[in-house]
Steps between C-alpha positions, in 0.01 A plus 500: 500500500783510752423449871136517431516841319467566131845608369411507128196437296398531131468310185786286362406618149490876580697570822786259494850624425665381288178416312399137465414544136760680282393811297357459160731764355861594580744762390670425165863433601611596141338836510725804571445869545545710181796734493281809442262420780464806737404427860585849653173673585671831579787679327675839566337785315739564203370856466563613860788739568673593819387848623777767490473583872542133597814479712614136528806596710309668783555300830214352680607657835650843574612680814237695687618861470241623748618268777679651796700337780301461823604715795552193726717322249823377668781498239770417747331196632538154341214266438673228706713530810701247712297320756595672834379200701708241306801360673793307361472127567732355762643251266580760236867495400616808324800327356307219352156653446610852420386829640157462657238735352162542678195422288302792346150592596260755348569849624214594744541862399396410142170333595299826479756709301705445190874441531801523266549720195175635369414472126193601317243227444396370149157568348325384188609698190186662351682520163580128491339317207727203449587323176267596220330224296227522237151397607352170384227467245302210359695294250328506167676177399395308811352157415456355848672211685600232254395140567567192284209365307307198622503153346313184587658304782628168362500347850143600579267256666183533702420306815159593637521268797851561643399367842442147377831321594602144512540354853751698700743296702738764632537880548820699509573845640795712379568763765797726559494629858727580795248375756481151647214294645272551193253211479257400231230242559125432456508598128182473303467529120152457367175664373303536822535782746285316748733195489799730557343659806395160638863378459629812671258452798604130543881550473632855498272674753571233759873532482511873428380611844749271680786612276414864551500458877832322483653770287366772724653323798834454327515844343271736696423827324706790651300714733500870426694708745313756701590856425645714782297808433563757763167674437306177544702430814416837652129440441484153651832406669350208699335345197812539278724347767264202564473433128879497452545273809229263371672475158842456665354214711352325199833523314696382802291188528602400146856633489645695796804618316305622206274694748796669657656596164184613328347699790797705637300759680305247695822308575661825634197580702479159663878495562476844674198387704676190612814697602278741695320223684838339587625829634194553713536141640856564590417835674220339705721212600779742603256708707358200676850365580616833639192543708536148654867569588427831661217337697724225632768751606250721673352191688845397628586848610163527679557169683840604630358832611194363683649183663739594798798288590396201738699310758622253249613776284697665784666166584588451133638853477685452820659177394569624159684814616863487601419670830243237585744235425772660734261540787383142467862380487587696819197366683589151403858538623386648837268204550781253428731678749239493781446123441871442533523693830227291645 
């Protein structure tokens, strides 16, 4: 039993290989096959003769004489043509790299029609028979497959209780493997299946569940990729999209980079959606900013249009204008002259 399951069962006397007890008889090593022993069960018929009409030189394939060239066959067209869309690389140097030759592509004119020189196809030769050989018949001298005679085994012994061992102090395993982390513990050798199950329940079963959880956490099984079936998507686009997004979210929680690499369609879709949202936000912000600026300008223009110039404004305009300044200067000088006359 391995991990609680029966891996092999049977009797040590009947099912163990190599056998515990050697055979009673063995092949005689001194016996040899007689020189006149015939082991061939079939032989060519010595009385058979090749028929006179048997042509060994006839080929297996011949040209079809009834074949005719199709009407749409294009003999002047080649099977391959230079790629008309190919362009010489910018770093191509004719002196160092030689003359640039565009790559060849299949001639689109030859997809439905044949091109090039037409030749008759080959067909099977009805007269072909191949190399003649006489038929086989039963060998009258056949004696069967030879086998050496049996002799008593000088090393024969019989142990009817092969499971009766002395006290076992150690067990060794000889294994050739390329894998690591292979562990062997909780080994039981005895005569009781119940004792083996009890030992497994007390030792192996307790550790196995914890070790299995630890292994699954370290090396989680790969999740199968969802197929991008167009027919399924047309039937239920919302369900398929949600399923892909759910799987992408679960992968991203464990390894974001793996989710981006393993689910390219979801990645492209989310990237495009994010770009679209950013563009809409920028458009809305631009519209709001433009509307606010226009509103402020309209308000200023409306204020200037509705509010007439006051007394203070006239005085300011008067003092600010050169004409106002000149009149004010003349008035001031007239006043000064009058004061002096007094």
